[in-house]
C-alpha positions as CSV (number, residue, x, y, z in Angstrom):
1,M,0.0,0.0,0.0
2,R,1.3,3.4,-1.0
3,L,0.7,6.5,1.3
4,S,0.8,10.1,0.3
5,V,1.2,12.6,3.2
6,L,-0.3,16.0,2.3
7,V,0.7,19.2,4.2
8,V,0.2,22.9,3.7
9,S,2.9,25.1,5.2
10,R,4.7,28.5,5.2
11,T,6.8,27.9,8.3
12,A,9.9,25.8,8.1
13,G,10.2,25.3,11.8
14,L,6.7,23.8,12.2
15,L,7.0,21.7,9.1
16,S,10.4,20.3,10.1
17,S,9.1,19.4,13.5
18,M,6.1,17.6,12.1
19,L,8.3,15.7,9.6
20,S,10.6,14.6,12.4
21,T,7.7,12.8,14.2
22,L,6.6,11.1,11.0
23,N,9.6,8.7,11.3
24,E,8.3,7.0,14.4
25,A,4.6,7.4,13.7
26,L,4.7,5.4,10.5
27,H,6.6,2.2,9.6
28,L,5.9,1.6,5.9
29,P,8.9,1.0,3.7
30,S,10.4,4.2,2.4
31,E,9.4,3.5,-1.3
32,E,5.8,3.3,-0.3
33,V,5.5,6.8,1.2
34,E,5.7,10.3,-0.3
35,V,5.3,13.6,1.5
36,L,3.8,16.4,-0.7
37,C,3.8,20.0,0.5
38,S,1.9,23.0,-0.7
39,W,4.3,25.8,0.2
40,N,3.0,29.3,0.9
41,G,6.2,30.9,2.2
42,D,9.1,32.6,0.6
43,E,12.3,31.0,-0.8
44,E,14.5,31.9,2.1
45,E,12.1,30.2,4.6
46,E,11.8,27.2,2.3
47,S,15.5,26.7,2.3
48,R,15.3,26.1,6.1
49,I,13.1,23.0,5.8
50,E,14.7,19.9,7.3
51,N,13.3,16.6,6.3
52,A,14.0,14.0,9.0
53,S,11.1,11.8,8.2
54,G,13.0,9.2,6.3
55,Y,10.6,9.5,3.4
56,E,10.7,11.4,0.1
57,F,9.7,15.0,0.5
58,L,8.6,17.3,-2.3
59,V,7.3,20.8,-2.5
60,A,4.6,19.9,-5.1
61,N,2.7,23.1,-5.2
62,R,3.4,26.8,-4.5
63,A,0.4,29.0,-4.1
64,P,-1.1,31.6,-1.7
65,Y,-2.7,30.0,1.4
66,H,-6.1,28.6,1.0
67,F,-6.4,25.3,2.8
68,S,-9.0,23.5,0.7
69,S,-7.6,24.7,-2.6
70,N,-4.0,23.8,-1.6
71,M,-5.1,20.3,-0.4
72,N,-7.1,19.6,-3.5
73,A,-4.1,20.5,-5.6
74,L,-1.9,18.1,-3.7
75,A,-4.4,15.3,-3.9
76,D,-4.5,15.7,-7.7
77,K,-0.7,15.0,-7.7
78,A,-0.7,12.3,-5.1
79,N,0.3,8.7,-6.1
80,G,-0.8,7.0,-2.8
81,E,-3.8,4.8,-2.5
82,V,-4.4,6.4,0.9
83,L,-3.9,10.1,1.8
84,L,-2.8,11.5,5.2
85,L,-3.9,15.1,5.5
86,I,-2.0,16.8,8.3
87,N,-1.4,20.3,9.6
88,D,2.3,21.4,9.9
89,D,1.7,22.2,13.6
90,V,0.9,18.6,14.5
91,L,3.4,16.4,16.3
92,L,2.5,12.8,15.8
93,D,2.8,10.1,18.4
94,V,4.8,6.9,18.0
95,N,2.9,4.3,15.8
96,S,-0.1,6.7,15.4
97,V,-0.3,6.7,11.6
98,D,0.2,2.9,11.7
99,A,-3.0,2.7,13.8
100,A,-4.9,4.9,11.4
101,I,-3.9,2.7,8.5
102,S,-5.0,-0.4,10.3
103,C,-8.3,1.2,11.1
104,I,-9.1,2.1,7.5
105,N,-7.9,-1.3,6.3
106,D,-9.7,-3.4,8.9
107,H,-13.2,-1.9,8.4
108,P,-14.6,-1.7,4.8
109,S,-17.3,0.7,5.9
110,T,-14.7,3.2,7.1
111,G,-14.3,6.1,4.7
112,L,-12.2,8.5,6.9
113,V,-10.2,8.1,10.1
114,G,-10.0,11.0,12.6
115,A,-7.4,11.6,15.3
116,R,-7.2,12.2,19.0
117,L,-5.2,15.5,19.6
118,R,-4.0,17.4,22.7
119,D,-2.5,20.7,23.6
120,K,0.9,21.2,25.2
121,E,-0.6,20.8,28.7
122,G,-2.0,17.4,27.8
123,C,-5.7,18.6,27.6
124,L,-7.8,17.0,24.9
125,T,-8.4,19.3,21.9
126,H,-10.0,16.9,19.5
127,A,-11.8,13.6,19.7
128,G,-14.3,14.2,16.9
129,I,-16.6,17.0,15.9
130,L,-20.2,17.0,17.2
131,F,-23.1,19.4,16.6
132,D,-25.3,21.2,19.0
133,R,-29.1,21.6,18.7
134,R,-28.6,24.6,16.4
135,H,-26.3,22.5,14.2
136,N,-23.2,24.4,15.2
137,P,-20.1,22.1,15.0
138,Y,-17.7,21.9,17.9
139,H,-14.8,19.8,19.1
140,Q,-15.9,17.1,21.6
141,L,-14.8,17.8,25.1
142,N,-12.4,20.5,23.9
143,R,-10.0,21.2,26.8
144,L,-12.5,19.8,29.3
145,V,-10.7,16.5,30.1
146,S,-7.2,15.1,29.8
147,S,-6.3,13.5,26.4
148,E,-5.8,10.3,28.4
149,H,-9.3,10.3,29.9
150,P,-10.7,6.7,29.6
151,A,-13.8,7.9,27.8
152,V,-11.7,9.1,24.8
153,L,-9.5,6.0,24.7
154,G,-10.6,2.4,23.7
155,D,-11.6,1.0,20.4
156,P,-12.3,3.1,17.2
157,R,-15.9,4.2,16.8
158,P,-18.0,6.1,14.3
159,I,-18.4,9.9,14.9
160,P,-20.3,12.7,13.1
161,A,-17.2,14.5,11.8
162,T,-13.6,15.1,12.4
163,T,-10.9,17.8,11.9
164,G,-8.8,18.2,8.8
165,A,-5.8,18.8,11.1
166,A,-5.1,15.1,10.9
167,M,-7.2,12.7,8.9
168,L,-6.7,9.6,6.8
169,I,-8.8,8.8,3.7
170,R,-8.6,6.7,0.6
171,R,-7.5,8.8,-2.4
172,E,-10.5,7.6,-4.5
173,H,-12.9,8.8,-1.9
174,F,-11.3,12.2,-1.4
175,R,-11.1,12.8,-5.1
176,A,-14.7,11.8,-5.6
177,I,-15.7,14.6,-3.2
178,G,-12.8,16.9,-2.5
179,F,-12.7,19.9,-0.3
180,N,-15.3,22.6,-1.1
181,T,-13.2,25.7,-2.0
182,K,-16.1,28.1,-1.2
183,F,-15.2,27.9,2.5
184,R,-13.0,31.0,3.3
185,V,-11.5,29.9,6.7
186,C,-12.9,26.6,7.9
187,G,-15.6,24.0,7.3
188,E,-14.3,22.0,4.4
189,D,-13.4,19.1,6.7
190,V,-17.0,19.1,8.2
191,E,-18.6,19.1,4.7
192,L,-16.3,16.3,3.5
193,C,-17.3,14.1,6.5
194,I,-21.0,14.8,5.9
195,A,-20.6,14.0,2.2
196,L,-18.8,10.8,2.8
197,R,-21.6,9.7,5.1
198,E,-24.5,10.9,2.9
199,Q,-23.2,10.3,-0.7
200,L,-20.8,7.3,-0.3
201,K,-22.6,5.7,2.7
202,L,-19.3,5.4,4.6
203,N,-18.5,6.0,8.2
204,V,-16.2,8.7,9.7
205,V,-14.3,6.8,12.5
206,Y,-12.5,8.2,15.5
207,C,-9.3,6.2,16.2
208,P,-7.9,7.0,19.7
209,C,-4.5,5.5,18.8
210,F,-4.1,7.9,15.9
211,S,-2.9,10.7,18.1
212,G,-0.6,13.7,18.6
213,E,0.0,17.2,19.9
214,H,-1.6,20.0,18.0
215,V,-0.6,23.7,18.4
216,G,-4.0,24.8,17.2
217,E,-4.0,27.4,14.3
218,A,-0.3,28.1,14.7
219,T,-0.1,28.9,11.0
220,R,-3.5,30.5,10.5
221,A,-2.9,32.8,13.4
222,N,-0.3,34.5,11.3
223,E,-2.6,34.9,8.3
224,E,-4.8,37.9,7.7
225,R,-8.6,37.4,7.6
226,Q,-8.3,33.9,9.2
227,G,-10.5,34.6,12.1
228,A,-14.0,33.1,12.6
229,N,-16.1,33.5,9.6
230,S,-19.9,33.7,9.8
231,E,-20.5,32.6,6.2
232,D,-18.6,29.4,6.8
233,L,-20.6,28.7,10.0
234,T,-23.9,29.4,8.3
235,R,-22.9,27.0,5.5
236,M,-22.0,24.2,8.0
237,R,-25.2,24.7,10.0
238,G,-27.2,24.3,6.8
239,L,-25.3,21.2,5.7
240,H,-25.8,19.4,9.0
241,E,-29.5,20.3,9.3
242,R,-30.2,19.0,5.8
243,F,-28.2,15.9,6.5
244,L,-30.3,15.1,9.6
245,N,-33.5,15.6,7.8
246,T,-32.7,12.8,5.4
247,A,-30.3,10.7,7.4
248,S,-30.9,6.9,7.9
249,S,-31.6,5.4,11.3
250,D,-28.0,4.1,11.4
251,Q,-26.6,7.6,10.8
252,L,-28.9,9.1,13.4
253,R,-27.7,6.5,15.9
254,I,-24.1,7.7,15.3
255,E,-25.1,11.3,16.1
256,L,-27.0,10.2,19.2
257,A,-24.3,7.9,20.5
258,A,-21.6,10.6,20.3
259,S,-23.8,13.1,22.2
260,V,-24.7,10.5,24.9
261,I,-21.1,9.7,25.5
262,E,-20.1,13.3,25.9
263,A,-23.2,14.1,28.1
264,D,-22.3,11.1,30.4
265,I,-18.7,12.2,30.8
266,L,-19.8,15.8,31.7
267,R,-22.4,14.6,34.2
268,S,-20.0,12.3,35.9
269,T,-17.2,15.0,36.3
270,I,-19.1,18.2,36.9
271,L,-18.0,18.3,40.6
272,E,-14.4,17.3,39.8
273,Q,-11.7,20.0,39.8
274,T,-9.0,19.8,37.2
275,S,-6.7,22.3,35.5
276,C,-8.5,21.7,32.2
277,S,-12.0,22.8,33.2
278,N,-14.3,24.8,35.4
279,E,-17.6,23.7,37.0
280,K,-19.9,26.3,35.5
281,H,-18.8,25.6,32.0
282,W,-19.4,21.9,32.4
283,E,-22.9,22.5,33.8
284,N,-23.7,24.6,30.7
285,Q,-22.2,22.0,28.4
286,A,-24.1,19.1,30.0
287,H,-27.4,21.0,29.8
288,A,-26.9,21.8,26.1
289,L,-26.0,18.2,25.3
290,Q,-29.1,16.9,27.0
291,L,-31.2,19.1,24.7
292,T,-29.3,17.9,21.7
293,R,-29.7,14.3,22.9
294,L,-33.5,14.7,23.2
295,K,-33.8,16.2,19.7
296,L,-31.8,13.4,18.2
297,E,-33.9,10.8,19.9
298,Q,-37.0,12.4,18.4
299,K,-35.4,12.4,15.0
300,L,-34.5,8.7,15.4
301,K,-38.1,7.8,16.3
302,Q,-39.4,9.7,13.3
303,A,-36.9,7.9,11.0
304,K,-37.9,4.5,12.4
305,R,-41.6,5.3,11.6
306,G,-40.5,6.2,8.1
307,D,-38.4,3.0,7.5
């Protein structure tokens, strides 16, 4: 199996650090892996890139920063059967990419594999994307628990969506859908996940062993006009609402199960004191999730009556 690693960067230090972790995160033969970069920086900065991955590295595209367009261009040039899309500010854990590859190979219904990510303090920053009752996407348990919390470990499981900061997908599936370039700042990853579930009838799967440290938006923070964008959010809300209105019972169960897991975690830990959370915030989160859970249960009952 051939793997193509796709990364967008303009910062040699971040890119070099990510590449250095790829060596232990992945153990495919060198001839089966290529690392393709869409470079947004200047020539002087590019000359500082250090490739310690042990794999072939190529700047395959040079263009102004636009995540979805840059990634689509790299995917068109990729030779791998499977694509690893990764941010340059992710530091991969040992054997983590191996785990993601096993996950996508072992389960034919898996269309995309998402990662478990943490911040420098060890707090969870990503274990899948969920949606609230207004269809706003959010990162499950973001900085509310440790990345080693038992609830976010265990076996791989289906989730509603996952972040484009680290995802594994078959090339044929990515190229069949691709990233929507109409998103200005964010949301193309959410739409890709929904499209895989809706159009290709495949699952988005959270793989706890596919893990690493993520310095969130380290690159985007240095880009102008890369803050929150209301147009992107409105588009994502509409996508998810339309998806739920036509989703199968199985897909509704995935949405419900993810909300139930998070609600149970929040309820059980509201009174605990940790460096990653505060009690009032957890109470609000638990209440909001209960409302989301009730709405999804109602949708599931309606879907059953329609089946």
